Short mmCIF file of the C-alpha atoms (twelve columns), coordinates in Angstrom:
data_MODEL
# 
_entry.id   MODEL 
# 
loop_
_atom_site.group_PDB 
_atom_site.id 
_atom_site.type_symbol 
_atom_site.label_atom_id 
_atom_site.label_alt_id 
_atom_site.label_comp_id 
_atom_site.label_asym_id 
_atom_site.label_seq_id 
_atom_site.Cartn_x 
_atom_site.Cartn_y 
_atom_site.Cartn_z 
_atom_site.pdbx_PDB_model_num 
ATOM 1   C CA . MET A 1   -3.491  13.956  -32.873 1 
ATOM 2   C CA . PHE A 2   -1.596  15.351  -29.864 1 
ATOM 3   C CA . ALA A 3   -0.494  12.064  -28.338 1 
ATOM 4   C CA . ASN A 4   3.178   12.210  -29.324 1 
ATOM 5   C CA . ASN A 5   4.048   15.804  -28.470 1 
ATOM 6   C CA . SER A 6   4.531   17.879  -25.347 1 
ATOM 7   C CA . TYR A 7   0.936   19.154  -25.409 1 
ATOM 8   C CA . GLY A 8   -0.471  15.628  -25.289 1 
ATOM 9   C CA . ARG A 9   1.974   14.692  -22.563 1 
ATOM 10  C CA . VAL A 10  0.970   17.679  -20.410 1 
ATOM 11  C CA . VAL A 11  -2.750  16.980  -20.829 1 
ATOM 12  C CA . ASP A 12  -2.191  13.294  -20.029 1 
ATOM 13  C CA . ILE A 13  -0.241  14.131  -16.859 1 
ATOM 14  C CA . LEU A 14  -2.929  16.598  -15.781 1 
ATOM 15  C CA . HIS A 15  -5.620  13.975  -16.441 1 
ATOM 16  C CA . ARG A 16  -3.775  11.337  -14.413 1 
ATOM 17  C CA . THR A 17  -3.194  13.775  -11.563 1 
ATOM 18  C CA . MET A 18  -6.888  14.693  -11.515 1 
ATOM 19  C CA . ASP A 19  -7.776  10.992  -11.311 1 
ATOM 20  C CA . VAL A 20  -5.405  10.598  -8.365  1 
ATOM 21  C CA . SER A 21  -6.996  13.617  -6.724  1 
ATOM 22  C CA . MET A 22  -10.409 11.948  -6.971  1 
ATOM 23  C CA . LEU A 23  -8.981  8.753   -5.445  1 
ATOM 24  C CA . ARG A 24  -7.404  10.827  -2.673  1 
ATOM 25  C CA . ARG A 25  -10.808 12.427  -2.008  1 
ATOM 26  C CA . SER A 26  -12.357 8.984   -1.634  1 
ATOM 27  C CA . VAL A 27  -9.595  7.844   0.730   1 
ATOM 28  C CA . ILE A 28  -9.967  10.974  2.881   1 
ATOM 29  C CA . ALA A 29  -13.734 10.459  3.018   1 
ATOM 30  C CA . ASP A 30  -13.173 6.851   4.072   1 
ATOM 31  C CA . ASN A 31  -10.780 7.998   6.788   1 
ATOM 32  C CA . LEU A 32  -13.292 10.540  8.087   1 
ATOM 33  C CA . ALA A 33  -16.145 8.043   8.005   1 
ATOM 34  C CA . ASN A 34  -14.141 5.639   10.171  1 
ATOM 35  C CA . SER A 35  -12.726 8.210   12.585  1 
ATOM 36  C CA . ASP A 36  -14.502 6.552   15.535  1 
ATOM 37  C CA . THR A 37  -14.001 2.926   14.489  1 
ATOM 38  C CA . PRO A 38  -11.745 1.043   16.934  1 
ATOM 39  C CA . ASN A 39  -8.389  -0.122  15.512  1 
ATOM 40  C CA . PHE A 40  -8.996  1.606   12.157  1 
ATOM 41  C CA . LYS A 41  -5.790  2.749   10.466  1 
ATOM 42  C CA . ARG A 42  -5.898  5.764   8.174   1 
ATOM 43  C CA . SER A 43  -4.787  5.530   4.565   1 
ATOM 44  C CA . ASN A 44  -3.127  7.987   2.244   1 
ATOM 45  C CA . VAL A 45  -2.336  8.024   -1.470  1 
ATOM 46  C CA . ASN A 46  1.217   8.183   -2.830  1 
ATOM 47  C CA . PHE A 47  1.617   9.276   -6.432  1 
ATOM 48  C CA . GLU A 48  3.611   12.455  -6.865  1 
ATOM 49  C CA . ALA A 49  6.894   11.037  -5.541  1 
ATOM 50  C CA . GLN A 50  6.702   8.056   -7.906  1 
ATOM 51  C CA . LEU A 51  5.860   10.352  -10.819 1 
ATOM 52  C CA . LYS A 52  8.885   12.521  -9.977  1 
ATOM 53  C CA . ARG A 53  11.112  9.431   -9.909  1 
ATOM 54  C CA . ALA A 54  9.817   8.463   -13.346 1 
ATOM 55  C CA . PHE A 55  10.579  11.926  -14.725 1 
ATOM 56  C CA . ASP A 56  14.024  11.924  -13.115 1 
ATOM 57  C CA . SER A 57  14.795  8.557   -14.708 1 
ATOM 58  C CA . GLN A 58  14.176  10.036  -18.185 1 
ATOM 59  C CA . ALA A 59  17.380  12.090  -17.986 1 
ATOM 60  C CA . LYS A 60  20.291  10.155  -19.466 1 
ATOM 61  C CA . PRO A 61  23.399  9.781   -17.311 1 
ATOM 62  C CA . ALA A 62  26.495  11.765  -18.248 1 
ATOM 63  C CA . LEU A 63  28.525  8.577   -18.656 1 
ATOM 64  C CA . GLU A 64  26.877  5.515   -20.136 1 
ATOM 65  C CA . ALA A 65  28.136  2.018   -19.418 1 
ATOM 66  C CA . LYS A 66  29.050  -0.065  -22.442 1 
ATOM 67  C CA . MET A 67  27.171  -3.316  -22.822 1 
ATOM 68  C CA . THR A 68  29.255  -5.941  -24.602 1 
ATOM 69  C CA . ASP A 69  26.776  -8.762  -24.155 1 
ATOM 70  C CA . LYS A 70  23.000  -8.835  -24.445 1 
ATOM 71  C CA . ARG A 71  22.806  -10.496 -21.015 1 
ATOM 72  C CA . HIS A 72  24.330  -7.477  -19.290 1 
ATOM 73  C CA . ILE A 73  22.043  -5.465  -17.070 1 
ATOM 74  C CA . PRO A 74  21.899  -1.838  -18.207 1 
ATOM 75  C CA . PHE A 75  22.651  0.897   -15.683 1 
ATOM 76  C CA . TYR A 76  20.209  3.274   -17.327 1 
ATOM 77  C CA . GLN A 77  16.613  2.064   -17.242 1 
ATOM 78  C CA . PRO A 78  14.114  4.873   -17.812 1 
ATOM 79  C CA . VAL A 79  10.646  4.496   -16.321 1 
ATOM 80  C CA . ASP A 80  7.696   5.531   -18.454 1 
ATOM 81  C CA . TYR A 81  5.491   7.983   -16.583 1 
ATOM 82  C CA . ARG A 82  2.402   6.218   -17.954 1 
ATOM 83  C CA . SER A 83  3.314   3.079   -15.996 1 
ATOM 84  C CA . VAL A 84  3.205   4.957   -12.681 1 
ATOM 85  C CA . GLY A 85  0.011   4.574   -10.709 1 
ATOM 86  C CA . PRO A 86  -1.276  5.715   -7.328  1 
ATOM 87  C CA . ARG A 87  -0.628  3.587   -4.261  1 
ATOM 88  C CA . ARG A 88  -2.920  3.482   -1.267  1 
ATOM 89  C CA . VAL A 89  -0.780  3.132   1.857   1 
ATOM 90  C CA . LEU A 90  -1.933  2.328   5.414   1 
ATOM 91  C CA . ASP A 91  -0.388  4.336   8.256   1 
ATOM 92  C CA . TYR A 92  0.511   1.798   10.947  1 
ATOM 93  C CA . LEU A 93  3.071   3.944   12.742  1 
ATOM 94  C CA . SER A 94  0.918   6.585   14.397  1 
ATOM 95  C CA . GLN A 95  -1.802  6.238   17.004  1 
ATOM 96  C CA . SER A 96  -3.803  9.209   18.208  1 
ATOM 97  C CA . LYS A 97  -6.590  7.587   20.236  1 
ATOM 98  C CA . ASN A 98  -6.729  4.993   22.999  1 
ATOM 99  C CA . ASN A 99  -8.875  2.662   20.876  1 
ATOM 100 C CA . GLY A 100 -6.092  2.124   18.305  1 
ATOM 101 C CA . ASN A 101 -7.566  4.495   15.733  1 
ATOM 102 C CA . ASN A 102 -5.117  6.963   14.201  1 
ATOM 103 C CA . VAL A 103 -7.485  9.279   12.281  1 
ATOM 104 C CA . ASP A 104 -7.159  12.940  13.251  1 
ATOM 105 C CA . VAL A 105 -10.308 14.687  12.018  1 
ATOM 106 C CA . GLU A 106 -8.672  18.125  11.834  1 
ATOM 107 C CA . GLU A 107 -5.758  16.802  9.796   1 
ATOM 108 C CA . GLU A 108 -8.098  14.951  7.442   1 
ATOM 109 C CA . MET A 109 -10.182 18.100  6.930   1 
ATOM 110 C CA . MET A 110 -7.019  20.067  6.096   1 
ATOM 111 C CA . LEU A 111 -5.960  17.353  3.636   1 
ATOM 112 C CA . SER A 112 -9.440  17.457  2.122   1 
ATOM 113 C CA . LEU A 113 -9.258  21.222  1.639   1 
ATOM 114 C CA . LYS A 114 -5.757  20.982  0.169   1 
ATOM 115 C CA . ASN A 115 -6.910  18.251  -2.204  1 
ATOM 116 C CA . GLN A 116 -9.953  20.294  -3.281  1 
ATOM 117 C CA . LEU A 117 -7.801  23.362  -4.005  1 
ATOM 118 C CA . ASN A 118 -5.317  21.211  -5.901  1 
ATOM 119 C CA . TYR A 119 -8.141  19.772  -8.019  1 
ATOM 120 C CA . GLN A 120 -9.435  23.254  -8.825  1 
ATOM 121 C CA . LEU A 121 -5.930  24.277  -9.872  1 
ATOM 122 C CA . LEU A 122 -5.672  21.225  -12.114 1 
ATOM 123 C CA . THR A 123 -9.020  21.958  -13.774 1 
ATOM 124 C CA . GLN A 124 -7.872  25.517  -14.478 1 
ATOM 125 C CA . ALA A 125 -4.640  24.184  -15.988 1 
ATOM 126 C CA . VAL A 126 -6.561  21.804  -18.266 1 
ATOM 127 C CA . SER A 127 -8.903  24.621  -19.246 1 
ATOM 128 C CA . ASN A 128 -5.914  26.821  -20.112 1 
ATOM 129 C CA . GLN A 129 -4.446  24.055  -22.262 1 
ATOM 130 C CA . PHE A 130 -7.664  23.774  -24.276 1 
ATOM 131 C CA . ASN A 131 -7.989  27.567  -24.498 1 
ATOM 132 C CA . GLN A 132 -4.551  27.649  -26.142 1 
ATOM 133 C CA . ILE A 133 -5.737  25.151  -28.759 1 
ATOM 134 C CA . ASN A 134 -8.876  27.242  -29.359 1 
ATOM 135 C CA . MET A 135 -6.744  30.339  -29.909 1 
ATOM 136 C CA . VAL A 136 -4.584  28.513  -32.434 1 
ATOM 137 C CA . LEU A 137 -7.594  27.162  -34.304 1 
ATOM 138 C CA . ARG A 138 -9.273  30.568  -34.648 1 
# 
């Protein structure tokens, strides 16, 4: 019912972002669990930057290139935000301990708290979206 309008798009983006937040929680927990494992490299989740790139690609350029042949490569290729997914990336560049492990427990705890607060904010946003529908239906 709401799939092809802005309301459905907002709820879908919030849902995807909440899923990424749960994945990020799992990755942070994995990092904390292996904080004393020799040669363990921490991971993080990249999603928001790719989602922003997808949204930025939706804007049409001011000057479009003319394609005179079907074999031409178009300059404007929008990326659908639904095709963007989270990426789990290993951090090979930093090293904080002598055993090759690069997990900083304090940093991971701060990331965990930030992720938890972000998830709570997202649940409030979803709740507000559904409250708006309830107001309209009354």
